[in-house]
C-alpha positions in Angstrom: -68.0 81.9 143.6 -69.5 84.3 146.1 -70.4 87.8 145.1 -67.5 90.0 146.4 -70.0 92.8 147.0 -71.9 90.9 149.6 -71.7 92.7 152.9 -69.8 95.6 151.2 -70.6 98.7 153.1 -71.3 102.1 151.5 -71.4 105.3 153.5 -73.7 108.1 152.2 -73.0 111.5 153.7 -75.4 114.4 153.2 -74.2 117.9 154.1 -76.0 121.0 155.4 -79.6 121.9 154.7 -80.3 118.5 153.0 -82.4 117.7 156.0 -84.8 120.4 154.6 -85.3 118.7 151.2 -88.9 118.8 150.1 -89.3 122.2 151.7 -86.2 124.1 150.5 -86.1 125.5 146.9 -87.9 122.6 145.2 -87.2 124.2 141.8 -83.5 123.3 142.4 -83.7 120.3 144.7 -87.0 118.6 143.9 -89.8 117.5 146.2 -88.4 114.4 147.6 -87.4 114.4 151.3 -84.0 113.2 152.6 -85.9 110.2 154.1 -87.3 109.4 150.7 -83.8 109.4 149.2 -82.4 107.3 152.1 -85.2 104.8 151.8 -84.6 104.5 148.0 -80.9 104.0 148.6 -81.5 101.2 151.2 -83.9 99.4 148.8 -81.5 99.7 145.9 -78.5 98.6 148.0 -80.4 95.5 149.1 -80.9 94.5 145.5 -77.2 95.0 144.8 -76.1 93.0 147.8 -74.7 96.1 149.6 -75.2 97.6 153.0 -75.8 101.4 153.1 -75.5 103.7 156.1 -76.5 107.3 155.8 -75.5 110.4 157.8 -76.6 114.0 157.5 -75.3 117.0 159.4 -75.3 120.7 159.2 -72.0 120.8 161.0 -68.6 120.4 159.2 -66.8 118.8 162.1 -69.5 116.1 162.5 -69.1 115.3 158.8 -65.3 115.1 159.2 -65.7 112.8 162.2 -68.1 110.4 160.6 -65.8 110.1 157.6 -62.8 109.5 159.8 -64.7 106.9 161.7 -65.4 105.1 158.4 -61.6 104.6 157.6 -61.1 100.9 157.1 -64.8 100.1 157.6 -66.4 100.9 154.2 -65.8 100.0 150.6 -67.3 103.1 149.0 -68.5 106.6 149.7 -71.3 108.7 148.3 -71.0 112.3 149.4 -73.1 115.4 148.8 -71.2 118.0 150.8 -73.9 120.6 149.8 -72.6 124.1 150.7 -69.4 122.6 152.1 -68.6 121.5 148.5 -67.3 125.0 147.8 -65.5 125.7 151.1 -64.3 122.7 153.1 -60.7 121.7 153.0 -61.4 119.7 156.2 -64.0 117.5 154.5 -61.7 117.0 151.5 -58.8 115.9 153.7 -61.1 113.5 155.6 -62.2 111.9 152.2 -58.6 111.5 151.2 -58.1 109.3 154.3 -60.6 106.7 153.1 -58.8 105.5 150.0 -62.1 104.0 148.6 -64.1 104.8 145.4 -65.9 108.1 146.1 -68.8 109.6 144.2 -69.7 113.2 144.7 -73.5 113.8 144.2 -75.4 117.1 143.7 -79.1 117.3 143.2 -78.8 120.4 141.1 -76.3 121.1 138.4 -73.8 123.1 140.3 -72.2 124.4 137.0 -75.5 126.0 136.0 -75.9 127.9 139.2 -74.1 130.9 140.8 -70.4 131.1 139.9 -69.3 130.5 143.5 -71.0 127.0 143.3 -68.9 126.0 140.3 -65.8 125.1 142.4 -65.8 121.8 144.2 -63.1 120.9 146.8 -64.1 117.2 146.3 -64.3 116.8 142.5 -60.6 116.3 141.8 -60.3 113.6 144.5 -63.6 111.8 143.7 -63.8 108.9 141.4 -66.8 110.6 139.7 -69.2 113.5 140.1 -73.0 113.2 139.4 -74.6 116.6 139.2 -78.0 117.8 138.1 -80.0 114.5 138.0 -81.9 115.1 141.2 -82.4 112.3 143.7 -81.7 109.8 140.9 -78.1 110.8 141.1 -77.7 109.0 144.4 -79.1 105.8 142.9 -76.8 106.1 139.9 -73.9 106.6 142.3 -74.8 103.5 144.2 -75.0 101.4 141.0 -71.6 102.7 139.9 -70.0 101.9 143.3 -71.4 98.4 143.1 -69.6 97.9 139.8 -66.4 99.5 141.1 -66.1 97.4 144.2 -67.2 94.1 142.5 
């Protein structure tokens, strides 16, 4: 029997300022760059029999559009909405369109930060949330999605 994950597509969406990883507040976000994280995701996905596409934008509308374009095209979503976690109903509504397992990832533990960061507009519609494990959180999310879509 063939592995049902083969050719399964996972979309990874990175929100605003994540393009500055490695330079921006390393005490919260670590020293890895976004390219490092994306490369690690692609390598891990290959070993799991998954295809990964990544997208980063500092613009809410672009994030909404890439999620909308993924409807019916992907089997899972990893999303780090970054600052939009706490503000974007538009991104939340786009994620609801997907109807696929969704894992929200945050490099830092949003619940140990400023009070305004404790609220997530994605958490209650996500399958799971991984927060505070740094870049490893993305890899854990990918492993979880591989199990969920198997």
